[in-house]
DOVEX-735855 format. One record per residue: residue in one letter; x, y, z of N, C-alpha, C, CB in turn. Coordinates in steps of 0.2 Angstrom, whole numbers, plus 5000, padded with zeros to 4 digits. Glycine has a CB too. Example, Ala and Ser with C-alpha at 12.3 -4.5 7.8 and 13.67 -1.06 7.14 Angstrom:
2
a506649725039506249785039506649845039505749785045
s506449895035506849955036506450005039507049975029
This chain:
716
m500449945000500050005000500450065000499550005006
a500350114996500750174995500650215001500650214989
a501150255003501150295009500750355007501750315012
c500350385012499950445011500350505013499250445015
p500550545008501050605010500750655015501250635004
q500050655015499750715019499350685024499250755014
r499550625027499150585032499150625038499450515033
v499650645041499650685047499350755047500350685050
p499550795042499250855041498550855040499550895035
w498350805036497550795035497150785041497450735030
l497450745045497050735052497150795056497350675055
g497750825055497850885059497350945057498550915059
r497150945051496650995049495950985053496550995042
l495850925054495150905057495250915065494950835055
l495750885067495850885075496450925077495850815077
p496450965082497050995085497450935088496851045090
s498050955089498550905092498350885099499250935092
s497950935102497750925109497150885110497750985113
h496850865104496150835105496250765108495850825098
p495750735111495850675114495950615109495150655118
w495750625103495950575098496650565098495650595091
l497050625097497750615097498150605103498050675093
c497750615109498050605115497650555119498050675119
p497850485118497450435121497450435128497750365119
a497950465131497950465139497450515142498650485141
r497250565137496750615140496050585138496850685137
r495550615142494850595141494550645137494450585148
s493950625134493550675130493350735135492950645127
p493250795132493050845136492350845138493150915132
p492150875144491550865147491050885142491450905153
g490450855141489950875137489950845130489950955136
t490450805129490450775122489950725122491150745121
v489550725117488950675116489150625111488350705114
e489250555113489350505109489950515105488750485104
g490550535108491150545105491150615102491250495099
s491650625097491850685095491350705089492550695092
p490950765090490450785085490850795078490150845087
c491450825079491850835072491950775068492550865074
v492050715072492150655068491550635065492450595073
l490950635069490350615066490150655060489750625072
w490250725061490150765055490550745049490350845057
a491150725050491650705045491350645042492350695047
l491050595046490850535043490150545039490650485048
a489750595042489150605038489250645032488650645043
l489650695032489850735026490150695021490250795028
a490550645023490850605018490350565014491350565021
g489750565015489250525011489250455014489450525004
s489350445020489250375023489850325021488550345022
p490350325024490950285022490750205022491550295026
t490950175017490750095018491350055016490250085013
a491349995018491849945016491649915009492049895021
r491949935004491849904997492249844997491949954991
p492049774996492449714996492949714990491949654996
q493549704992494049684987494349624989494549744986
s494649594984495049524985495649534990495249494979
g495649494995496149494999496049545005496849514996
a495549575005495349625010495149595017494849675008
p495449615023495249595029494449605030495649625035
g494149555034493449555035493249595041493149495035
h493449665042493249705048493149775045493749695054
l493149825050492949885048493349915043492949935054
r493949895042494449915038494449875031495149925041
a493949835030493949795024493949835018493449745025
g494349815013494249845006494349915006493549835004
a494149945000494350014999493750055001494450034991
v493850095006493250145009493250205005493350155016
i492650215001492650274997492250325000492250254990
l492550385001492250445004492050494998492750485008
r491450504997491150534991490950614993490550504988
l491250654990491150724992490550754988491750774990
p489950764992489350794989489450874988488750784993
v488950904984488950974983488651004989488550994977
l489051044993488851074999488851144999489251045005
q488451175003488551245005488851255011487851285005
a489251305012489651305018489151325024490251355018
a488851385023488351405028487951465025488751435034
a487451475028486951535025487351595025486351535030
e487851605030488151675030488651685024488551685036
e488751625020489251625015488951625008489751575016
e488351655008487951655001488351694996487251685002
d488751744998489051784993489651744989489251844996
v489851694993490451654990490151604985490851624995
s490451604979490151554974490751534970489551574971
g490751484966491251464961490951454954491551404964
p491351454949491151444943490951374941491651464938
w490451374936490251304934490751274928489551304931
e490851214928491251184923490751174917491551114925
p490951184911490451184905490251114905490751204899
e489551104902489351034901489351024894488651024904
r489150964892489150944885488550974881489050864884
a488650994875488151024871487550984871488351034864
g486951024872486350994872486050964879486250934867
e486450974884486250944891486051004895486850914894
g486051064893485851114898486451134903485251094902
s486451194905487051214909486751244916487451274906
p487051214921486851244927487051314928487051204933
g486751354933486951424933487651434935486551454938
s487851494935488551514937488551564943488951544931
g489051584946489151634951489851654952488851604957
p489951694957490651714958491051654959490651764964
e491751664958492251604959492251594967492851624957
a492251524968492251504975492951494977491951434976
n493151514984493751504986494051434986493851534993
g494651424984494951364983494751324977494751324989
s494451364972494151324966494751314961493651364963
c494751254958495251234953495051234946495651174955
a494451264945494151264939494651304934493451304939
q494651274928495151294922494751344917495451244919
e494051334916493751364911493251414914493351324907
e493151474911492751524914492051514911493051594913
q491551544914490851534911490551604912490451484916
e490151624907489751684907489251684912489451694900
p489151734915488551734920487851724917488551804924
v487451694920486851674917486351724919486551604920
s485951754915485451804916484851774919485251844910
s484351814921483651784923483351754918483251844926
t483351774911483051744906483351674905483151784899
a484051674905484351604904484151554910485151614904
c484051594916483851544922483151514920483851594928
g482751554917482051524916482051474910481651584913
e482551484905482651434900482851374903483051454895
q483351384908483651324911483151284915484251344915
e482751324918482151284922481751244918481751334926
q481551274912481151234907481551174905480951274901
e482151174903482551124901482551064907483251144899
e482651084913482751044918482051004919482951074925
e481551044918480851004919480750954914480251064919
e481050974908480950924902481450854904481250944896
e482050874907482450814909482050774914483050844912
e481750804919481350774924480850724921481050824929
e480450744916479950704913480250644910479550744908
e480850654907481250594904481450544909481750624899
e481650574915481950534920481450504925482550564923
e480850514924480250494928480350424931479550514925
g480350414937480350344940481050314940479950304935
s481550354938482250324938482650364944482650334932
c482450414947482850454951482950414958482450524953
c482550364959482650334966483050264965481950314969
s483250254959483650194958484350204960483650174950
e484650144961485350154964485850184959485550084966
e485750164953486150194948485750204941486850154947
g485750264938485350274932485650244926485250344931
e485350254921485550224914486250254912485050234909
d486250314914486950354912487450344918486750424911
g487350294922487850284927487850334933488550294924
s487350374933487250424939487150394945486650474937
n487350434950487250404957486850454961487950404961
v486450424966485950464969486050454977485250434967
y486150504980486150504988486050574991486850484989
f485950574997485850635001486350655006485150635004
y486350715009486950735013486650785018487450765009
y487150815022486950855027487250925026487250835034
t486950975029487251045029487251075036486851095024
i487551125037487551155043486951175046488051215043
g486751155052486151175055485551145052486051245055
e485551105047484951075043485151005041484751125038
r484650965041484650895038484150895032484550845043
w484450885026483950885021484150835016483950955017
i483650815011483750765006483750794999483150715007
d484250774996484350794989484650744985484850864989
y484650754978484850704974485450744969484350674969
l485950704968486450734964486650684958487150734968
q486750714953486850674947487550694944486350684942
r487950644942488650664939488650664932489150614941
t488850724929488850724922489450684919488950804920
e489450674913489950624910490550664908489650604903
d490550724908491250764907491350814912491250794900
g492050814914492250864919492250844926491850934918
g491850794927491850764934491450814939492450754937
l490950854936490650904940489950874942490450974937
l489650894948489050874951488550934949489050854958
r487950914946487450964945486850944949487350974938
h486450984951485850974955485250954950485651034959
v484850904952484250874949483750884954484350804946
r483150914952482650914957482350854958482150964955
p482250824964481950764965481250754963481950744973
k481050694961480350684959479950654964480350634953
m479250674964478750644968478950654976478650574967
k479150714978479350724985478650724989479750784985
r478750704995478150715000478250785003478150655005
k477750825003477850895006477950885014477150925006
s477750835017477850825024478650815026477450775027
e478950795020479650775022480150835020479850715018
n480050865014480550905011480250975009480950875006
g479750995012479451055010479051055004479951105009
l478851115001478451114995478751084989478251184994
d479351094988479651064982480151014983479951124978
g480250994989480650944991481350964992480750894985
r481551024992482251054993482251085000482451104988
a482751085003482851115010483151185009483351075014
l482751235010482951305009482751335016482551345004
s483151395017483051435023482351465023483551485024
p481951475028481351505028481251565025481051515036
g480851575020480751645017481151645011480851695021
k481651605009482151615004481851564998482851595006
k481851594992481651554986482151574981480951584983
l482551514979483151524974482951504967483751484977
c483151534962483151514956483551454954483251574951
k483351414950483851354948484451384945483551304944
g485051364946485651394943485951444948485451414937
s485651464953485951504958486451474962485351544962
e486651504968487151474972486951414976487351534977
y486251404975486051344978486351284975485251334978
s486551284968486751234964487551234963486351224958
r487851274967488551284965488951234969488851354967
t489651224966490051184969490651224973490351134964
l491051184977491551214980492251214976491651184987
g492151174971492751164966492651104963493351164971
p493151094958493051034954493250974958493551034948
c492850914957492950854960493250804956492250824963
m493650754959493950704955493350654953494450664959
p493350634947492850584944492950524948492850574937
s492350494950492350424954492150374949491950424960
p492550324947492350274943491850224946492950234940
t491850224953491350174956490850204960491750124961
t490350174961489750194965489950194973489150154964
t489850254976490050254983489550224988490150324985
f489750214994489250184999488650235000489650165005
g488850295000488250345001487750334995488550415000
d487950324989487450304984487050244985487850304977
l487350194987486950134989486550144995487450074990
r486750175000486350185006485750225004486850225011
n485850285000485250324999484850294994485550394996
a485050254990484650224985484150174989484950184979
k484450134994484050084998483650125002484550045001
a483850175005483450205010482850255007483850245015
g482950275001482550314998482550385001481850294998
q481950405004481950475007481950465015481350515005
a482250405017482250395024482750445028482450325026
r482550465034482950515037483650485040482550545043
r484150525040484750495042484850505050485350545039
r485350465052485450465060485650545062486050425061
c485350555068485550625070486250635072485050635076
i486550685070487250705072487250765077487650725066
p487650755082487650815087487650885084488250805092
s487250925086487150995083487751035085486551025086
v488351025082488951065082489151085075489451025086
a489251145074489551165067490151125065489651245067
p490151105059490751075057491351115057490651045050
p491951095058492551135058492651165051493151095060
p492951225051493051265044493551225039493351335045
e493951175042494351145038494051085035495051125041
l493451065036493151005034493150995027492450995037
q492951045023492851035016493551025013492551105013
d494051065015494751055012494950985014495251105015
w494850955020494950885022494650835017494750875029
l494050845016493650805011493950805004492950815011
r494050865002494350864995495050834995494450934993
t495450845000496150815000496050735000496550835006
f495550715004495450635004495250614998494950625010
q494850644994494550624988495050624982493950664986
r495550664983496150664978496550604978496450724978
w496550574984497050514985496850454981497150504993
s497350414980497250344977496950304982497850314974
g496650244980496350194984496750174990496150134980
p497450154988497850134994497950184999498550104991
e498050244997498150305001497550315006498350364997
k496950305003496350315007496250265012495650315002
l496450195010496450145015496950165021496650075012
l497450185019497950205025497650255029498650225022
a497450305026497150365030496550335034496850415025
l496150295031495550275035495850225041495050235031
d496350185040496650145045496850185051497250105042
e497150245049497450285054496850315058497850345052
l496350335054495750375057495350325062495250395052
i495250255060494950215064495350205070494850145060
d495950195070496350185076496350245081497150185074
r496150305079496050365083495350375085496250425079
c494850325083494150335085494050305091493650305079
e493550335095493350305101492850255100493050365106
p492750205105492250155104491550175101492150115110
s491350235104490650255102490650275095490450315107
q491150305092491150325085491250265081491750365084
i491650205083491650145079490950115079492150095082
k490550115085489950095085489450125080489650095092
y489550195080489150235075489250205068489250305076
m489850205066490050175060489750105058490750175059
m489750065063489449995062488650005061489549955068
q488350045065487650055064487450085058487350105070
v487850125055487750155048487850095043488150215047
i488450065043488650015038488249955038489350005039
e488149915044487849855044487249845041487849825051
p486749895042486049885039486049885031485649935041
q486649915028486649915021486749845018487149965019
f487049805022487249735019486749685021487949715021
q486149705024485649655025485149655019485249685031
r485149585017484749575011484249525012485249555005
d483649535009483049485009483249435003482349515009
f483749395004483949344999483349294997484549305001
i482949285001482349234999481949264994481949215006
s481749324995481349364990481749374983481149424992
l482349364983482749374977482849314973483449404978
l482749254976482849194973482249164969483049134978
p482249124964481749094961481349054966481949054955
k480649044965480249014970480548944972479549014968
e480748904967480948844968481548834973481148804962
l482048884972482648884976482448914983483148934973
a482048964983481748984990481448934994481349044989
l481048894991480748834994481248784997480148804990
y481748774992482248724994482648755000482748714988
v482848815000483148845006482748835013483348915005
l482048855012481648845018481548775020480948885016
s481648725016481548665018482048635023481548615011
f482548675024483048655029482848685036483748675027
l482348725036482148755042481748695046481748815041
e481848705053481348665057480648695057481648665064
p480148655058479448675057479348745062478948625059
r479648745068479548805072479848865069479848785079
d480448855066480748915062480348935056481448895061
l480048885053479648895047479048935049479448835043
l478748925054478148965056478349035058477848935062
r478949045061479249105063479349145056479849105067
a479649115051479849145045479249175042480249095041
a478649135042478049155039477749225042477449105040
q478049245047477849315050478249365048477849305058
t478749355044479149405041478849455037479749375038
c478549435031478249475027477749435023478749515022
r477349465019476849435015477149375010476349475011
y477649395007477949345002478249285006478449384998
w478549295011478749235015478149195018479149265021
r477649235019477049195021476749145016476449245024
v476749175010476549135004477049075003476549174998
l477649085004478149025003478048975009478849055003
a477949005015477848965021477248925021477949005027
e476748935016476148905016476148845010475548945015
d476748845007476748795001476548725004477448794998
n476148695000475848625002476448575002475248604998
l476848574996477348524996477848525001477648524989
l478048585003478548605008478248565015478648675010
w477648575016477348545023477248475022476748585025
r477148455016477148375015477748345017476948365008
e478348375015478948345017479048345025479548375014
k478848405028478848405035478448355039478648475038
c477848345036477348295038477648225038476748295035
r477948205032478248145031478848125036478548135024
e479248185038479748175043479448155049480148245043
e478848175051478548165057478148105057478148225059
g478148065051477748005051476948025049477747975057
i476848085047476148095045476048075038475948175047
e475648035036475548005030475048035025475447935030
e474548065029473948095025473848165027473348055026
p473648205022473448275024472748275027473448325018
l472648325031471948335034471548375029472048365041
n471048345026470648375021470048395024470548325015
l469948465025469348485028468748495023469448555031
r468148495025467648495020467648565017466948485024
k467848615020467948685018468548715020467348725020
r469048725015469648745016469648825018470148735010
r470048835023469948905026470448955022470148905033
l470249015021470649065018470949105024470149115014
l471649105023472049145028471949215026472749125027
s472049235020471849305018471749295011472549355020
p471449355008471349345000471949334997471049414998
g471949284993472549264988472849194989473049314990
f472749164995473049094996472649065001473749104997
m472748995000472348955005472848925010471948895001
y472448895015472848865021473048795018472448855027
s473648775019473948705016473648655020474748705017
p473348605017473048545021473648505024472748495016
w474248505021474748465025475048505031475348455020
k475048575030475248615036474648605041475248685034
f474048605039473548595044473648525048472848595041
a473748475044473948405047474448415052474048355042
f475048445050475548455055475448495061476148485051
m475048545060474848585066474448545071474548655064
r473948515068473548475072473948415076472948435067
q474348385072474748335076475248375082475248305071
h475448425080475848465085475448485091476148535082
k474748505090474348515096474148455100473648545093
i474048395096473948335099474548315104473848275094
d475148325101475748305105475748355111476348315101
m475648415111475648455116475048435121475548535114
n474548415119474048385124474248325128473348365120
w474648285124474948225128475448255133475248175123
r475848305131476348325135476148365141476848365131
s475748415140475548465145474848485145475948525144
g474348455141473748475141473348455147473348445134
e472748485148472348465154472048395153471748515154
l472148355158471948285158471148285160472348245163
k470748275155470048275156469848215159469648285149
a469348215162469048155166468948095161468348165169
p469248035162469247985156468547955156469747935158
k468447925150467847885150467947815154467647865142
v467447795158467547735162467147685159467347745169
l467447625156467047565153467047515158467347545146
k466547495161466447445167466247385164466047465173
g466547325165466347265163466747205166466347255155
h466647145164467047085166467047085174467747095164
d466547115177466447115185467147125188466147045187
d467347075192467947085196468547035193467847075203
h468447015187468946975184469547015181468546925178
v470046975180470647005177470547015169471246965178
i470747075167470747085159471447055157470647165158
t471447005153472046975151472346995145471946895151
c471947025140472147045134471747105132472146995128
l472047145128471747215126471947225119471947265131
q471447245114471547265108471247335106471347215102
f471547375102471247445101471447465094471547495106
c470847475090470947485083470447535080470947425078
g470647595078470147645076469747665082469647615071
n469047665082468647675088468347615091468147725086
r468647555090468447495093468947465098468247445087
i468747455104469147425109468847355110469147465115
v469347305111469147235112469547215118469247185106
s469147195124469547165130469347095131469347215136
g469847055133469746985134469846975142470146935130
s469546925145469546915152469546845154468946955156
d469746825160469746765162469046745164470246755168
d468546785163467846765164467546735158467446825165
n467946715153467846675147467446715141467346615149
t467446785142467146825137467646875134466546855140
l467446905129467746965126467147015125468046955119
k467347075126466847135125467147185120466747165132
v466647205116466847255111466547325113466547235104
w466947375113466747435116466847495110467147455122
s466447545111466547605107466947655111465847635105
a467547675108468047715111467747785111468647715107
v467247805107466947865106466347875112466647885100
t465947835112465347835117465547805124464747805114
g465947755124466147715130465647655131466147765136
e465147645126464647595127464947525125464047605122
c464747475128464847405126464447385120464747355132
v464747375115464347365108464147285108464747385102
q464647245110464547175109464847135115464747145102
t464647085117464947035122465046965118464547025128
l465646945117465746885113465846825118466446895109
v465246785117465246735122465246665118464546735126
g465646615121465746555117466246515120465846565110
h466846545123467346505126467146475132467946545127
t467446415134467246385140467846385145467046305139
g468346425143468846445148469046515147469446395146
g469546535151469746605151470146625145470246615157
v470046685142470346705136470946735138469846765133
w471546715135472246735137472646765131472646675140
s472346765125472646795120472146825115473146755116
s472346875111471846895106472246935100471246935109
q471946945095472146985089471547015086472546945084
m471647075082471047105079471347145073470747155084
r470947145068471047185062470347205059471447135056
d470247265059469547295056469047265061469447275049
s468547225058467947195062468047125064467347205058
i468647095062468847025064469247025070469246995058
v468946985075469346975081469446895082468846995087
i470146875084470246805085470446805092470846785080
s470246755096470446745103470646675104469746755107
g471146665109471346605111471246595118472146595110
s471046535120470746515127471146455130470046505127
t470946455137471246395141470846335139471146405148
d470246345135469846285132470146255126469146305131
r470846275124471246245119470946265112471246175120
t470546305111470246325105470446405103469546315104
l470446415097470446485094469746495091470946495089
k469446555092468846575089468946635085468246585094
v468546635079468546695075467846735075468746675067
w467846795077467246835078467146885073467246855085
n466546905072466346965069466147015074465746955064
a466547065075466447115080465847155079467047165081
d465647165073465047205072464347175074464947225064
t464347105073463747065074463847025081463547025069
g464447015083464546975089464546895087464046985094
e464446885081464446815079465146775079464146805071
c465146715081465746675080465746645073465746615086
v466246665069466246635063466546575062466646685058
h467146555066467446495066467746475073468046495061
t467746415074468046385080468646345078467546345085
l469246355080469846325077470046275082470446375075
y470046205080470246155085470946125083469646095085
g471346105087471946075086472446065092472246105080
h472446125095472946125101472646085107473046195103
t473146055110472946015116473046045123473345945116
s473146105123473246145129473046215128473946135132
t473146255133473046325132473346365127473146365139
v472946405123473246445118473446505121472746455112
r474146515122474446565126474646625122475046545130
c474746625115474946675111474746665104475746685112
m474746725100474546725093474746785090473846715092
h474846785083475046835079474646835072475846845078
l474346895071473946895065474346935059473246925066
h474346905053474646935047474146925041475346915046
g473846975039473346965033472846915035473746935027
n472746865031472146825033472446755036471846805026
r473046765039473346705042473546725049473946675039
v473446675054473646685061474046625063472946695065
v474546645067474946585070474846585077475746595068
s474646525080474546525087475046475091473846495088
g475246495097475746455101475346435107476346495103
s475546375109475146345115475646315120474646285112
r475346295125475746265131475846185129475346265137
d475546165123475746095121476346095117475146075117
a476746155117477346155114477346165106477846105116
t476746165103476746175096476446245094476246115093
l476546255087476246315084475846295078476846365082
r475346325077474846305071474746375067474246275074
l474746365060474546415056473846405053475146425050
w473446455054472746445052472546505046472346455058
d472046485043471746525038471046545041471646495031
i471046615043470446635046469846645042470646705050
e469946645035469346645031469046585030469646665024
t469346525030469046455030469046425036469446415025
g469446445041469546405047469946345047468846385050
q470346345042470746275041471446285044470846265033
c471646235047472346235050472846215044472446185056
l473246265042473746255036474346215038473846315033
h474646225044475246195045475346195053475846235042
v475746135055475846125062476646125063475546055065
l476846165067477646175068477846145075477846255068
m478146095074478346055080479146055081478145985080
g479346065087480046065089480246085096480446105084
h479846135098479946155105479846095110479546215107
v480146095116480046045121479746075127480746015123
a479446135127479146165132478646215130479546195137
a478246245134477646285132477946345128477346315138
v477546355122477746415118477346475121477446405111
r477846525123477546585127477446645122478046605132
c477846655117477746715112477846695105478246765115
v477546725100477646715093477646775089477146665091
q477946775083477946835079477946805072478546885079
y477546835067477446815060477446875056476746765060
d477846865050477846925046477546905039478546955045
g477246845038476946825032477446775028476846885027
h478046775030478546725027478846685032479046765024
k479046715038479446675043479046675050480146695044
v479046625054478746625060479346615065478246565061
v479346655070479846655076479446645082480246725076
s479746595086479346585092479846575098479046515092
g479646595104480046595110479646545115480146655113
a480046505119479746455123480046455130479746385120
y479746415134480046395141480646355141479446375145
d480846325135481346285134482046325133481346235128
y482046385134482546435134482846455127483146405138
t482446425122482646435115482146485111482746365111
v482446505105482046545100482146505094482246615100
k481546495091481646455084481346495079481246385085
v481646485073481446525066481146465062482046555063
w480546475059480246425055480046445048479546405059
d480046395044479846405037479146375037480246375031
p478546415038477946375039477746335033477446425040
e477946355027477746315021477946245021477946355015
s478646235023478946175023478846145030479646175021
e478646185035478546165042479246145045478046105043
s479746175043480446155045480646215050480946145039
c481146195054481446245059482146265055481546215066
t482146325053482846345050483346365054482646405045
h483246395060483746405065483446395072483946485065
t483846365077483646365084484246415087483746295087
l483946465090484346515093484446505100484046595092
q485046485102485246465109485746515112485546395109
g485646525118486046575122485646595128486146635118
h485046605128484646615135484746555140483946635133
t484746575146484846525151484246525155485446545156
n483646545153483046545156482446555151482946595162
r481846555154481246555149481246615145480646545153
v481046605139480946665135480246695135481146645127
y480146755137479446775138479246825133479446815145
s479646855129479446915124479846905118479446985128
l479546935113479946925106479746995102479746865102
q480147015098480047065093480447045086480247135095
f480047055080480347025074480147075069480146955072
d480747105065480547155060480747135053480947215061
g480847065052481047035046481747025045480747085040
t482147065049482847055048483147035055483247125046
h482947075060483247065067482647025071483447125070
i482846985076482446955081482746975088482446875080
v482247005092482447025099482046985103482347105100
s482446955108482146905113482246925120482346835112
g481746925124481846945131481746885136481347005133
s482146875141482146815145482046835152482646775143
l481946775156481946785163482646785166481546725166
d483146775161483846775163484146845164484246735159
t483646895163483846965163484146995157484246985169
s484346955152484646985146484146985141485246935144
i484347025136483947035130484447025124483647115129
r484246985119484746965114484446985107484846885114
v484947005103484747025096485046975091485047105095
w484646945087484946895083484846915075484546835084
d485246885071485146895064484746835061485846895060
v484146855058483646805056483946755051483046835054
e484346785046484646745041485146695043484946785035
s485646715047486246675049486046645056486846715050
g485646665060485546645066486046665072485446565066
n486446705070486946735074486746785079487546765071
c487046775085486846825091487246895089486946805098
l486946945088487247005086487447045092486847055082
h487047055097487147085103486747055109486947165103
t487047065115486747045121486647105125487146985125
l486047125126485947185130485847175137485247225127
m486347195141486347185148486147255152486947155151
g485847245157485647305161485047295166485547365157
h484547255163483947245168484147195173483347215163
q483747195178483947155184483447095185483947195190
s482947095180482347035181482047025175481847065186
l481446995175481146975169480947025164480546935171
t481147025158480847075153480247045150481447075147
s479747085153479047065152478747085145478547085158
g478947145143478647175137479247215133478147225139
m479147215126479647245122479247275116480247205120
e479547325113479247355107479847375102478747415108
l479847365096480347375091480147415086480747315089
r480447475084480247515078480947535075479847575080
d481047515069481647535065482247495070481847605064
n482747545072483247515076483147535083483947545074
i482647555085482447575092482047525096482147645093
l482347505101481947455105481847485112482347385106
v481247475115481047495121480847435125480447545121
s481147425131481047365135480747375142481647315135
g480247345144480047355151480147285155479247365151
n480347305162480547245166480247245172481347255166
a480247185175479947175182480447215187479947105184
d480947235185481347275190481147355191482147275188
s480547365188480247435188480547485183480247455195
t481047465179481347515175481147495167482147505175
v481247545163481147545156481847565153480547585154
k482047535148482647555144482547565137483247505145
i482847605134482847625127483547605124482647695125
w483547555118484147535116484147545108484147455117
d484747545106484947545098485147475097485447605096
i484747435093484947365092485447355087484347325090
k485647415083486147405078486847415082486147465073
t486847455087487547465091487547425097487647535092
g486947405100486947365106486947415112487447315106
q486947485110487047535116486347545119487347595113
c486347555126485747585129485747655129485747555137
l485247685126485247755125484947795131484747765119
q484447765134484147795140483847745144483547845137
t483847755151483547715156483047765159484047695161
l482347745159481847785161481747765169481147775158
q482047805173482047795180482147865183482647755182
g482347865189482347925193481847935198482347985189
p481747995201481247995207480547985205481248075209
s480447995198479747975196479647915193479548035191
k480147865194480047805190479547755194480747765191
h479347705190478847655193479147625199478647605188
q478647615204478847585210478747505210478447615216
s478547475205478347405204478547385197477647385207
a478347325196478547295189478147325184478347215189
v478447335178478147365172477747315169478747395167
t477147325168476647275165476547275158476047275168
c476647345155476547355148476847415146475747355146
l476947425139477247485136477047495129478047485137
q477147555127477047575120477347635119476247575118
f477647645112478047705111477847735104478747695112
s477947795103477847835097478547865095477247885097
s478447915090479147945088479347995093479047985082
k478948015098479048065103479048035110478648125102
f478547995112478447975119478447905120477748005120
v478547885126478547815128477947815134479147785131
v477447765133476947765138477047695142476247765135
t477047695148477247635152476647625158477947635155
s476547565159476047545165476447505169475347515162
s476147495176476447465181475947435186476947505184
d476247385190475847355195475747415201476247295198
d476047465200476047515206475347565204476647565206
g474947545199474347585198474447645194474047595204
t475047655191475147715187475247705179475747755190
v475147755175475347755168475747815167474647755163
k476347815165476747865165476947885158477447855169
l477147945156477347975150478047995150476848025147
w478447975145479147985145479348015138479547925147
d479848055138480148085132480548035129480448155133
l480448015123480847955120481547975119480547935113
k481648045117482348065115482748075121482348125111
t482548105126482948125132482848075138482748195134
g482348035138482247995143481948025149482847955145
e481748085149481448125154480748105156481548195153
f480548105162479848095164479448155162479848075172
v478948145159478448205157477948215163478148185150
r477548165164477048165169476648095169476548225167
n476248095175475748035176475148045172475648025183
l474948005168474348005164473747975168474347975157
v473947925172473447885176473747875183473147825173
a473447885188473747865195473147845199474047925198
l473047785200472447755204472547765211472447675203
e471947785214471947795221472147735225471247825224
s472047675222472247615226472947595224471747565224
g473347635220473947615218474447605224474247665213
g474847555224475247535230474847495235475447605233
s474247485235473847445239473447395236473447485244
g473647385230473247325226473047345219472647305230
g472947415218472747435211473247425206472547515212
v473047395200473547375195473347405188473647305195
v473747425184473647435177473847375173473947505174
w473447335171473647275168473947285161473147225168
r473547315157473747325150473547395147473247275145
i473947425142473747485139473847475132474247545142
r473447515128473447525121473347595119472947475117
a473747625115473647695113473647705105474247735116
s473247745103473247775096473547845096472547775093
n473547875091473847945091473447995095473747975084
t472847985096472448035100472148005107471848065096
k472147935108471847905113472247855117471147875111
l472147845123472447795127471947755131472947835133
v472047685130471547645134471947605139471247595129
c471747605145472047565151471547515154472247615156
a471847455154471447405158471647405165471447335154
v471247415170471447425177471047375181471347495179
g471247365187470847325192471347305198470647255189
s471147255201471647235207471547155208471447275213
r471947135212471947055214471647045221472547025213
n471547105224471247095231470647135232471747125236
g470347155226469647195227469647265229469247155232
t470247295229470347365231470147415225471047385233
e470147385219470047425213469547385208470647445209
e469047415206468547385202468847375195467947425201
t468747315192468947305185468547355180468847235183
k468947385176468647435171469147455166468347495175
l468947485161469347515156469347595156469147495148
l469847625156469947705156470147725149470347725162
v469747775146469947795139470047875140469347785134
l470647895139470847965139470947985132471547965143
d470648045131470648075124471148135124469948095122
f471548135119472048195118471948225111472748175119
d471348215108471248245102471048325102470648215098
v471148355097471048435097470348445093471648465094
d470148505094469548525091469648555084469148585095
l469348535079469548555072469148615070469348495067
k468748645074468348705073468848765072467848725078
């Protein structure tokens, strides 16, 4: 960078050597407001300095070439008699007025004084120019490369527009278009009260020739962006008399010299003055890039926002609101949350004239409100469904608005989740019902009477009675039109529920089959013989016997690739269904794993040790243990989880809600008064909006019943 030959004298013209700027050890004089008024005047009169980015420039206040643009200024009202000559303009462009020569002017050509007649002709020419330039005066840069900006004068703040001619580097005044009277007076120009000047008078003179600027200054950009906005207030102190010379000196320097001078100036500024510069500069680089992008790109950018941030962005402006209501954008957000269908209302609501409310967004917002109801909404009094007298509810199914409960009283009951009424009582078994499955209106039940029955839940009719097992049917799994049943007779049977025919018998276990899973291709069973077996039901062959547990297997999960088994030996094992290899042994529980649920790679297990654990079956890592001061006080009896929550029930008479990701306790959804003294929650089943709990007791302290909690939202 070239050295600035007039660096120190230039600063000295603005600041005396005793000024606090040049004497860091001294404080600013009393009464100084926000730093030195002289410096603030210098910054304002310079046309708002800016950092124009250049390659290799540091990224701070001194970044790039800072351009100081010298506007056409009047020194003061008292100096009206002092004026300078005009540089001639190109032929046919009209000449601004002339006046006496200004002090310090470097003009080389003389100009004839303009008479009043010439003044009138010039006014007519300028008005013609104004008509040609209608609508372009507020642009950042005109077609002829002109720059538009405003500036300050002594004792007054006013808005004006300057246009650079193509020859001579002179600045001539152009009357602004469409001025508001409330802002700039009758004609938009700031004049002293009672003074009316003719165009071409000293109102439009210069203080001397200016160096032509090949680039647009920050002042031009700032004023084009702000329009007729008011500038920041500067302390009402008259600028120093050397200010104009200082600005002209600065403008004559080369770019590197200006950078060096500004570097020195910044080093001498107080923090309040640097803060002022930042407040002036920073807003000019704020851009609404979303509105500048094509709609497709803007939507792609917005797609990376979280839904909460997307809703906030919609409040920015109308165009952002239109983008934020895009139906496809919210469809992707819904799919990320597992929402598969939009919520189609009978009558779509108008947010405002011009665009409709997105059905996908409505579905997302509805689900969000439902989640908030689960988490913190008011717990309304549950519907109480009384039945089965004082018997134990052994199995529970919930699908749509239909609830089916099975009991050791030999019956099943079909309930309406909406009204709470008992729709049907399924009577026919001669022993207690210990297992059941349901799909739509079809119910299958297994009993201690060694049979399975297929029911029509709408009519209560028993469609088929499936005979074959020689002991209690303890477990079953329905897939399509086929159901696999496991019995204490150590066998499994595959049935067609449409015909009632037994298709296959799977034999190989040497003890009672306690749990079974079926995906339409493979059958997986766990038994009291400590083993897990994988079957090909079509050939009735056992493809793998998974050995490793040292006690009875009580629970199973199967996703087509992985098998997860829970045992009384306190361990949980993850197996590969194709190879039969044990991939992970999940240790941490202290007792029987009575219930599990698997989704993708996330496994949630409930144990008789009163804890619930969340695992990643791919890594074998325990992600969370649901415990702490609010944990269950007795064995976990049942559990279910969604993408956000885990719901657990226990022998302690409570149903608890947990956060799946953090493992934190959220709140109790059910707390029986008899909890701890005999009240038990045996089973739970949950949908997106409802929770069904089967409660009772073994000592008569709690009546056997179903509790239905509703977390749905009002669609009005």
